N, C-alpha and C positions, 0 to 999 in steps of 0.2 A: 515579586522575585522572591522573596521571603519563603514562598513555600518550595521552593527547590531545595531549601536547607532541611525541611521536615522530611520530604518524600527520597531524597536521593542520600546513598551512603556517600562518606566522605572519599572512598577510592572509586568510586562506581565508574563504571567505562560506557560510554554512549555509542554507538554504532550509528553514525549517519550515513552512509554510504559513500561519500568520497573521503570525508574525516572522521576521525574519533576524537571526542573530547573527554575529559575525565573531571568526575566530581560536580558537586554544586556549582562550583565558581566556572567551571567548563561551561555548563549548561547556561548559566546567566549570561557569559559572555554569547554564546551562538543565539539565543533566543533574544538579545538586546539589538542586535543588529537587523533581525526579521522586524521587529516592533518599531526600531526606528525606521525601515522603507514602509509597513504598515501598521500606523500606529492603532488603527481599528481593529486589526486580527483577532477573529473569532472561529475557535474549533467547536465542532459539535459532533457526539460522540452517535455514530448509527448503529454500531454495533460490538459487542464484546464477548471473547470466550475466556475462561479462566481455569486452569487444570494444574495443580499441584502449586508449585511456586512459580509459572509461568500465566502472563496474562497478556492478550493479543486484543487491540482494539481498531475497530476502521472509525477512519474520521474524516468530515470535511472540515476545509477552512477558506474562511469568505475574508476579504481586507481589501484596500483601497491603496494604491501605489502612491504615497505622499511624499517618500524619502528615498534617496539613492539606495539601490540594491545592486552589490558586485558590479559597480560602475555605469549601472541604468540610472539614468536620470528619472526622478517622478514625471509620471504619466498621467496621475489621476485617475487610471482606470481601475475598474473594480475586477476582482479576480476571485477564481474558485479553485481549490487545490485540493486533491482527495491523498490520502495516507493511509498507511498502516502502520500501526508501533507496537512492537513486542518485547515487554519486558520481563525480566527475573526478580523476583523479589525474594531477600534474603533478611532475615530479623527483621520484618517489619519496614525494611528498606529497599528501595529499587537498586541494584548491584550491578545489572547489566541491562541495557536497552539498545534494541535493532530497527533503526526507523526507514521506511521506504514511502518516498513520497513522488507527485506527479511533476517532478521539476522541469520536464519538457513541456508538458501543458501550459504551466505557469509563462515559460519564455515566450511560448507562442500568444499567450494572451495579451505579453507586454509588448509583441510586435517586433520581438526579437528575431523571432522564427515566423516562417509561413504556416499559419492556423491550419489543423485538418479536422476540427471541429468547431462548433458554436455552441454547445452545452458540454460543460467538465464536469458536471456534477456525478456521483455513481450510476443515478438514474435510477426512477422505481423499483421497489423488490419486487420479486415474484411474491404472487397471492397463493400459490400451490403449498398444502398442507398434507400430512401424511405422517405413518410411523417413523420417530425419530432413530430408530434403528439402535445397534449397541455401538459405542464407540469403539471396541477393537475392530469390530467388521468395518466400520466407517474408515478407520484410519489405514486398514489393511485395503480398502477399495483405493484411496487416492495413491496409496505407495505404488500398488499395481498399476493405475493410471500412467504414474511418472515414470515407470520403467517400462512397459510394455511401449506406450505412445511416444513418450519424448526419448528415451532412451535406445530404444529397439525401431523405432518407426513403424510401429506395427497399429494400423489405424482403428483394428479391432479393439485395442486399447483404449479407443477414444468409446466408440458405439457402446461396447460393454459396460463402460462406468457410466454414462451421462444420459440423463432422460433425454427425449425428442423434443421437451418443453420446456427445455434449458434457457434460461436466461444468462448471458456472462454479460458481466460489468467490468468494462475497461474505459476509461473517459478519455484516454487519448486514442483511441480507434474510431475513425469514421463510423457514425451509423450505431454508436453505444446507446443501449444496452444491446447487445447482439442476438437474434436467434440461436439456434443450436447449429442451422446448416452454415450460417454466416464464422460462429465461431468456429467450427471444422476446417473452415477454408482459410482462416486466418494462421490456425494450429499449423495446417499444411504448407502454407507459405513461409512460415518460420523455419520448418522441417527443409525445404529447397533451397532457403537462403544460408542454412547455416547445416548440412548435410552431418557435420560430426559434432552435432549439437550433445551434449551431456547434464543433465539437470540429477542435484543433488537435492534431497532433502535435508535441511540442516535442523529443523524444529517441526512438530508437527503438534496440535491440539485437536482434542475431539470432544 
């Protein structure tokens, strides 16, 4: 736990989706609850991107439910959880972080909700290789996709920016990882369910 004092600024703000905690002590208290529920918890770094003062990390966590979690008694079940963490570093300390993790998948694995999958990992990565492209162009493509497809509901915004050989990783969706045609159908289902959906890019690294 002492590592929190080394890496977090005293006034760091940690955005955890439903709650915000502040500073190393807030982080320790948050982590302590999960360590009590999953004493063998282990996080593996799957991917990482850094640009300027920002670092984004894609993670996979595994552990055994051996203690109470949010009122759920120990089940003895082994679980897998995927997550993405985005941190901003100032003066060699983490000043702010944003974390998103598969809470739905965790509840399904613990039997609180009906399961939609049997494998809650990210799935194997694509073996496709090629030109890395230019960071500015790559960023523009992602923003174009967000605006055209999600905000303007223009299907061409999807087709024009995605490889037909795309593999889409979303552990909570049945069939993960999805080929392009299934990924496209999931996107269209979201647009049909939320016709007034608007997506805002809060931060982007390339």
